[in-house]
C-alpha positions as CSV (number, residue, x, y, z in Angstrom):
1,M,64.8,254.7,50.3
2,A,65.3,252.4,53.4
3,R,66.8,254.1,56.4
4,T,70.2,252.7,57.0
5,D,72.1,253.1,60.2
6,I,75.5,254.7,60.7
7,L,77.3,251.4,60.8
8,T,75.9,250.4,57.4
9,E,76.9,253.8,56.0
10,L,80.4,253.4,57.3
11,E,80.6,249.8,56.1
12,T,79.6,251.0,52.6
13,D,82.4,253.5,52.8
14,H,84.8,250.6,53.6
15,R,83.6,248.7,50.5
16,V,84.0,251.8,48.2
17,I,87.6,252.4,49.5
18,E,88.4,248.7,49.0
19,A,87.1,248.8,45.5
20,L,89.3,251.9,44.7
21,F,92.3,250.1,46.0
22,N,91.4,247.1,43.8
23,S,91.1,249.5,40.8
24,I,94.6,250.8,41.5
25,H,96.0,247.3,41.5
26,R,94.2,246.4,38.3
27,T,95.8,249.4,36.6
28,R,99.3,249.1,35.1
29,L,102.0,250.2,37.4
30,E,103.2,253.1,35.2
31,D,99.7,254.3,34.3
32,V,99.1,257.8,35.6
33,R,95.4,257.0,36.2
34,R,96.7,255.3,39.4
35,E,97.4,258.8,40.7
36,D,93.8,259.8,40.1
37,L,92.5,256.7,41.8
38,L,94.8,257.4,44.8
39,E,93.3,260.9,44.9
40,E,89.8,259.3,45.0
41,V,91.0,257.1,47.9
42,A,92.2,260.1,49.7
43,T,88.9,261.9,49.2
44,A,86.9,258.9,50.3
45,L,89.1,258.4,53.4
46,A,88.7,262.1,54.3
47,R,84.9,261.9,54.0
48,H,84.8,258.7,56.0
49,S,87.1,260.1,58.7
50,A,85.0,263.2,59.0
51,A,81.8,261.0,59.5
52,E,83.6,259.0,62.1
53,E,84.9,262.0,64.0
54,E,81.6,263.9,64.0
55,Y,79.1,261.0,64.5
56,L,80.7,257.6,65.3
57,Y,83.3,258.5,67.9
58,P,81.0,260.5,70.1
59,A,78.6,257.5,70.1
60,V,81.4,255.1,70.9
61,R,82.6,257.3,73.8
62,E,79.1,257.6,75.1
63,Q,77.8,254.0,74.6
64,L,80.9,251.7,75.1
65,A,82.7,251.1,78.4
66,E,86.0,251.2,76.6
67,G,84.9,253.9,74.2
68,D,87.5,256.5,75.2
69,T,90.3,254.0,74.7
70,F,89.1,253.0,71.3
71,V,88.7,256.5,70.1
72,D,92.1,257.5,71.3
73,K,93.6,254.5,69.5
74,E,91.7,255.4,66.3
75,H,93.0,259.0,66.4
76,G,96.6,257.5,66.3
77,G,95.6,255.5,63.3
78,Q,94.1,258.5,61.6
79,E,97.4,260.4,62.1
80,R,99.3,257.5,60.5
81,L,96.9,257.4,57.5
82,T,97.2,261.2,57.1
83,A,101.0,261.0,57.1
84,M,101.0,258.2,54.6
85,L,98.6,260.1,52.3
86,R,100.7,263.2,52.5
87,G,103.8,261.2,51.6
88,L,102.0,259.9,48.5
89,E,100.4,263.3,47.5
90,S,103.4,264.6,45.7
91,S,104.5,261.2,44.4
92,T,104.1,259.9,40.9
93,V,103.7,256.4,39.6
94,Y,107.2,256.6,38.1
95,E,108.9,257.1,41.5
96,P,110.5,254.0,43.0
97,G,108.5,252.7,45.9
98,F,105.2,254.3,44.8
99,D,103.4,250.9,44.6
100,A,104.9,249.7,47.9
101,R,103.7,252.9,49.7
102,V,100.2,252.4,48.2
103,R,100.1,248.8,49.4
104,A,101.3,250.0,52.9
105,L,98.4,252.5,53.0
106,E,96.0,249.8,51.9
107,R,97.2,247.5,54.8
108,E,96.8,250.3,57.3
109,V,93.3,251.0,56.0
110,G,92.5,247.3,56.1
111,Q,93.5,247.0,59.8
112,H,91.2,249.9,60.6
113,V,88.3,248.3,58.7
114,R,88.8,244.9,60.3
115,H,89.0,246.4,63.8
116,E,85.9,248.4,63.3
117,E,83.8,245.7,61.6
118,R,84.9,242.8,63.8
119,D,85.2,244.5,67.2
120,V,83.6,248.0,67.5
121,F,80.6,247.9,65.2
122,P,79.2,244.7,66.8
123,M,79.6,246.1,70.3
124,L,78.0,249.4,69.2
125,R,75.1,247.6,67.5
126,H,74.5,245.7,70.7
127,A,74.9,248.7,73.0
128,C,72.9,251.4,71.1
129,P,69.2,251.5,70.4
130,L,68.5,250.9,66.7
131,E,66.8,254.3,66.4
132,M,69.9,256.1,67.6
133,L,72.0,254.3,65.0
134,R,69.5,255.2,62.3
135,R,69.4,258.8,63.4
136,L,73.2,258.9,63.2
137,G,73.1,257.3,59.8
138,E,70.7,260.0,58.7
139,Q,73.0,262.7,60.0
140,V,75.9,261.2,58.1
141,R,73.9,261.2,54.9
142,E,72.6,264.8,55.5
143,G,76.1,266.0,56.3
144,R,77.5,264.5,53.1
145,H,74.6,265.8,51.0
146,G,75.1,269.3,52.4
147,S,78.8,269.2,51.8
148,L,78.2,268.5,48.1
149,R,76.0,271.6,47.7
150,G,78.7,274.0,48.7
151,P,78.6,277.1,51.0
152,A,75.3,278.0,52.5
153,G,73.7,274.9,51.0
154,E,74.0,276.2,47.4
155,S,74.0,273.8,44.5
């Protein structure tokens, strides 16, 4: 398997999350499968956020002149996303406003994705040695693989 860097890993996460939102929108409004898809979105966002927190944000702080400012701003965005997800956790598709709240969450995620992919990722790709980005990508993959095995690396 080709070694991808952290930015490619995180961009892949973005595409997966976008596809999940698209699946939600293709499912009838009152179909309870939308709740399951939203749960998948929440899981994917949590996994993505964990990778950013552990691997991306330290590199951004270290490698970019405005890194601290960016990371601080992103923490605020993460808090908004978390609050929005909590508000949807106990909701059902039958509740008024469910779809509007899902769409608001999607817009918030979309803003995050656009900011990273248009602004931050290109700057980081320019500032960081490719080997560092690849090493961080490997760490993200290993961290995710390890988290799937359970405690103490058990399968």
